[in-house]
N, C-alpha and C positions, 0 to 999 in steps of 0.2 A: 370440430377438432378439440380433442382433450389433451391436456398437458399433465404429465406425471413427473414428479420429482422422485427419483428412485432411491430407496433406502434399503440397503442390504445389511446394515449393521444390527446385530443382536445386542441389546443393551448390556448384557453381561459377558459378552465375548469380544475382547479386544482384538483377537486374532482375525476377526472378520475383515480388518483392514487389509490383511494380506491377500484376500481373495478379491481379485480386482473387479469384477462386475461394475457396480456403481456404489459409491460410498457417500455417506451423509455429511461428514463434519463441517465442510466449508459452506454448505448450503445454510447452515445455522447463522451465517453472517448476514443473511437477508430474511430475518424472521417475519417481518411484516408482509413480505410477499407470500411466505408459506401459509400464513394464516388466512389468506384469501383463497377460499376453496374454488372460486371461479377461475383462478389463474393456474395453480398447481395443486395436484392431489399428491400427498405424500404417501406412497404405497410401496410395498415390497414387490419384486418382480413376479413372484408366484401368484400373488393376489390379483395382479393385473391380468395375467394369463387366464386365470380362472373366470374372469369377468368377460364373457364372450360378446358383450354388447358393444365393445369398442372396435370400430372398423378403421378409424383413422386417428392417429395419436402422435404426439411428440413426447419422446422419452428423454428426460433430462437427467444427467448424472454428474458425479464428481469423481472421475476415475484418477488413478495414479497418485493418490495421497495416502501414503503408507503409515502416517502417524509420525510422532516426534522422533527425530534422530535417524530416520531411515534414509540412506543415501544411494542404495543400489537399485537400479531399475529392474534388474533380474529378480529382485525380491518381490516386486509388485506383480509381475505376470509371468507365469511359467506354464508348462504343459499341463500341470495339475489343474490350473484354473479352468481349462476347457472341459474338464470332467466334473465340475461342480454343478449342483442342481440349479444355482442361480444362472449360470451360463446356458444351461439346457433350456430353461424357461425363456431366457432372452432370445435364444435362437428360434424357438417355437413362435414367439410373438412376431419376430421379424419375418418369418416365413409365412405366417397365416394372416397377418394384418398389414394395413398400409401404415408404415412406421417411418418416422423421422427420428434420427438419433443425434443427441447433442452431447458431445464430450465437453463437459463444463467444469472448469476449475477457476474459481474466483479468488483463490488464495493470493495474498500479496507475495509476489514470487520471484525472487532472484536467488533462491536457495540452491542447494547442490543438485537437485533433480529437476530444476525448472529450465534454467538457461545459462548455467555457469560456463559451459564451454560447448563447442560444436558437437562433440561426440555424444554428450548427454541430450542436447536438444534434438539431435537427429534420432537417437534411440527412442526418445519419447514418442515422436511422430511415427517412427517405423513400427512401434508396437501398436499404434492405432490402425495402421494398414493391416497388421496381422489380425486384429480383432475383427475388422470389417470383412476381411477375407473369410475368416472362420464363420461369420454370421451370414455369408452370402448376401450381404446388403449392398445396395447401390451407393457408391461413394457420393453421388450427387444428393443423396438424402441424409447426409451426415454433415456436421459442422463442429469445429473446435472453437470453444470460447475460453479465453484465458487472459492473463495479464502480462504476457510477454510483450515487451516494447517492440520486438521485431518478429512477431508471430508469423505474419504473412510471408516475410522473407524466408523464415525457416521452413514453412510449409512448401514454398516453391522449390527450395533447395532439395528437400527430401523427395519431392515428387519427381524431380529430374533424376535423382539417384535411383529411385524405384522404377522409373519408366512408367509411371502411373499418373492419373489425373490428380491435380492438387486438391487437398482438403479445402473446402469452404471454411472460412474462419473469420473471426473478428476479435480485436482486443477490447476488453470491457474493463476499463480501469476504475469505474465508479461503483462497481457492484458490491463491495464488501463493507460499505459504511452507509447504506441507505437509511439506516435507523438512527444515525447520529445527528441530532439537531439541538442547537441551543439558540432558539430564535428570539428569546426575550432578553434583549440587552439594553433595556431602557435605563436602568439605574446608572447613576453618575460613576465615573471612573475613579479608582483609587490609585492605580499604578500606571506608569507610563508604558511599560511593556511586560509581556509574559513570554518566556522562552523555556520550553521543556526539552531536556537533552538527556534521555535515559541511558543510551548506549554510548560507550566511549568511541569517538572518532576524532581524527586530528582536527578537523575544522571546528568541532565543538569545543575541544580543548583550547584551541587558539582563540576562539570567540570568547570563551570564559575568561581567559587570561587578560584579554584586551578590556573586557568589561570591568574586571577586578582592578586593573591598572588605573582606570578612569573613575573608580568608585561608583559604578552604575548598578551593582548587584543589590546592595543593601536595601534600597527602598523600592525594589521591583520584585517581580516573580521570576525566579530563575532556578532551574534544577540541572544537576549534572551528576551522572552516576547514581540516580535515585533507586538503587537496588533494594531488595527486600531480604531480611534475615541475614544469612551467611553469604549471600552473593557478593557482597562487597569484599569480604575476606578472600573469597575465591578469585575475585578480580585482582586484588592486590598480589596474590600469589602468582597468577598467570602473567600479569603485565609488568609487575615490578619485582622480578626475582633479585634484582640488584639495587633495589630502592627506586627512587623517583628520578634519577639522573637521566634516564632515557627520555622522559617527558620534557625535561629541561632542555636536553640536546635538540629534540625535534623542534621545539618552539624557537630556540635561539639560532638554529640553522636557517630558519626563515626570517627571523627578525632579531639580529644581534643586539639591537638597542634595548630589548627587554632584559632586565636584569634577572639573574638567578633567584635573587631574593623575592622578586615580584612573582615569578612563576611558582616557586616553592610555597610562598604564602597562599597563593590560590589553591594549590594542591593540598595544603595542610587542612583546608576546610572541606575537602571531599569526604562524604557525599553532600552535595548541596540539595537540600530538600525544599521543594516549593510549597509543600503542604504536609499534612499529617495523615495522608492516605495510607492505610495499612491493608494492603491487598496481597493475600498469600500467593496469588497466581500473577506473577509480574507481567507476563505478556498481555493479560487482560487489560492492563492499564492503558494500552494503546487503542483498544477497541471498545471499551466500556465507558459509557457516559456516567461517571461517578458524580454524585452530588457535590463533593468537595472540588472536583475539577471544574464542574459547571460554574460554581460560584467564582472561582478564580478567573475564568474566562470572562464572565460578566463584569468583573471589577477591573479588568485590564483593558488598556486602550489598543495597542498594536501587538500582534503576535509576531515574534521573530522565529521563523521556521528554519531549522537546520535540517535540510532534507537528507535522505539516505545517501544519494549519489552526488558526487561533486565533479566527476570526470566529464569529459566531453569537449566539443568545439562547436563551431557554427554549423556543422553538418549533422550533428546528432540530435535526435528527438529527445528532449528531456523526459525523465521518468518521474511521474507523480506518484506519491504514496499517500497513506492515510494522514500523514502529517499536514499536508496541504489541504486535503479534502475536508478534514475536520474543521479547519479554520474557515473555509468557504461556507460550511454549514453552521458556523457559530456567529456569523455576522460580525466578524472582526476584520479590520484592516491588517495588512501583513507586509513584511519584508521576507525575502527568501535567500538564505545562504545555501547555495546548491550549485547545480550545473549552470553554465552560461546560457543565456537566452530563455530561461524557464519562464520569465514574465512574458516574453514575446510569445511563447507557446501558449500560455494561458489566454492571452488576448486572441490568438488565432482560434482558440476553442470557443470564444465568445464571452470570456470574463473581462472584467475591468480591473485595472490596478490603480495606483495611488500617486502617479506622477504630478498631479495637481498640488499635492501637499508636501512631497519631499522628492529629492533627487533619486531616480531609479536607474541612473546610468551604470550602477554596479552590475546590472544584469548583462551588460555588453562587454564587461572586462574579460578579455581573453587574448593573451599574447603567445603567438606560436613559438617565440624564442624561450618561453618559460615552461617548466614542467607543471603537471597538474596541481601539485601541492602549492607551488608558488602562485599559480593563478587563483586558486581558492583563497589563499591568504590575502591577495589583493582585493578580491571581492568582499571578503569578510571585513577587512579594514575599512572599505568604503561604506559598508552597512553600519559599522560602529560609528562612523562620522555622523551619519544621519540620526542614529539613536541618541548620540550625545546632544545634538541640536534639539531633539524632541524633549529630552530630559531637562533642558533649561527652561521649558515652558511651564507655567504653573498649571494646576489642574483645571482651573476655570478656562484657560485657553485650550487645553486638551479637550475638554468636554464640548466646547464650541466647535472645534475641529471635527470631533466625532459627529456632532449634529449635522455639520456641513456635508459629510460623506455618507449620510444615511441612504441616499438614493443609490449610490454605487454598491453599498453593502447589501441592500435589498435585491438589487439586480443579481449579484453573485449568488446570493442565497437561493433565489428562484431558479437561476440557471443550473446550479449544481443539482438541485432537486429534480429538475427536468431530466438532466443527463443520467441521474441515478434512479430514475423512476422505472417501474415495471413496464409502463407503456413504451418508453424509449427503448428499453431492452428488447421487448417483444417485437417492436417494429424493425429493429436492426436484425433480430434473429429471423423473422419471417422474410425480410428482404433478402438476406443472405441465402436462405433456403429456397427462395423463389416461391413462397407461399403467399397467396393474396386472397 
């Protein structure tokens, strides 16, 4: 069985993104896998077809990623696509060889064409049915791999709508940070906590104001709105057309005890820079293990993660992003300001948390009588209480605590590497496709 990671992008032609076949970009997020020639061979579809020696193969691709700013599914696949040379080669391979097809998108993805609403998620999967039909391929030999938190539900719903068998599928939430590791954390800690908050969200604003009120930012590692070049100016223009009173109002609506002066004083220091990283591509900051960031992680004790999503109740499966995954791979203890029961979900996945050392009851705070913003505010306040307790300890006590939790940190590090490994991925893929 040979596995091919399909690459249809011509290096000098950006418009190849528009021709759906299979595209390369997000496969670059698993570079160590690609370098292993025994696992994937990175080839164009035409070169695979011309090699007649392959009788049984798995073709892995990354379809439906149209590049930055593309929001219309119709843009991705149209009648013209089925007349491209790439599609013709793909159909020949499927007709002449024993082929398993993997629609694979490892992008961190709750964007406009992933699962923002029912119509888009259904359109995404309905397009896959169209591709399979045009290829005359057995749907039992295809699988969708993506990062949708409700991928299986969407596949089942679309299958009923189409009156067709459901796509085999699995959610793979570990796949896009397999190469992020900061395993060497031996050096003594200098800071009580590190918390990186690049993009403006209410819970990050509220968290920052509370830290500022209690004077906990100055001697720790904290960032908020750490944009590059003119992005801060654009943010000011978009979010503060009438000044900063909107931010003041949002915070005081939740917590009237916080004074305007406290909130405005916090905002007057925006952007908070945790370091001197000068990276011209801001988004790379989230996925690239820069030396400056690695140093800060090693010098900090606990990471306060402000996750992307904060909505949800006891019935929702929390959504993990790179923010949590990076910390697991950095051998750091953590607290998470995010959805309720996210720590419980991590434990169910096999990870260990830190209730031996501090109160993690914030994870269970959810009151049905309150709206989502009020609930996240309560969870945030509870986390800040625990941070304040930690910050009262001297660094000798902190370093002793860190030594005491080494076994838990090592367990989490090994477990995330197992879940993010190519062996785990392939086992899940082969099991889903009934390949043994």
